[in-house]
C-alpha positions, -999 to +999 in steps of 0.1 A: +025-330-769+004-304-752+012-296-717-009-317-693-003-309-656-033-325-641-053-358-648-088-360-633-100-398-636-137-398-645-160-419-624-167-455-634-203-446-645-189-419-668-165-443-683-194-468-691-214-439-706-185-430-729-182-467-739-218-472-746-221-440-766-191-448-788-201-485-792-235-473-803-220-453-832-191-474-843-188-510-852-151-514-857-133-524-825-102-505-831-120-473-838-142-478-809-110-482-786-094-451-802-125-429-797-132-440-762-096-434-752-097-400-769-129-390-751-116-401-718-085-380-722-105-350-734-123-351-702-095-360-680-066-339-691-061-303-677-035-276-680-035-248-655-069-258-642-086-256-678-092-285-702-061-293-722-083-304-752-114-291-766-128-326-774-122-360-788-112-349-822-085-324-808-070-354-788-068-374-820-055-346-840-026-338-816-015-370-798+001-402-812-013-436-799+019-439-778+013-405-762-024-414-755-012-447-740+012-429-717-015-406-705-040-434-701-016-454-680-009-424-659-045-418-655-051-455-645-025-452-618+002-474-634+033-472-614+017-451-588+017-463-551-015-466-530-018-436-508-050-448-493-077-427-473-083-399-498-114-413-514-124-439-488-111-435-452-119-471-445-097-484-474-066-503-463-040-501-490-017-527-473-046-553-468-058-546-504-023-556-518-021-586-495-055-598-506-045-592-543-014-613-537-033-639-519-012-634-487-037-619-464-051-636-434-085-651-441-113-640-418-125-666-395-157-684-404-186-676-381-197-707-361-225-729-377-257-717-366-250-680-367-231-673-336-235-670-299-267-684-283 
């Protein structure tokens, strides 16, 4: 497998655009998934600051599906811990984790009628 030393996750809007473009051209679900994943990796994998792959076809020519799956898992943050603050200074990773687990304290409901009078 080609050396990939940096993964740059695409923005959500870019992921949607990739999906829409691939789905518009291909009807088979498995083919859509493979092409979407290959395009995401082509745009996200870097080696020494340069794109690691020239495009979708190069990803498909050089990587196996398990290799693609491992890179996508890393790209999606699988196994990573929340570091918080980098993208959103107001993000509280501990609260997010607690909310996800259902163990966070629920905010108090405002009084009926909208508050103080």
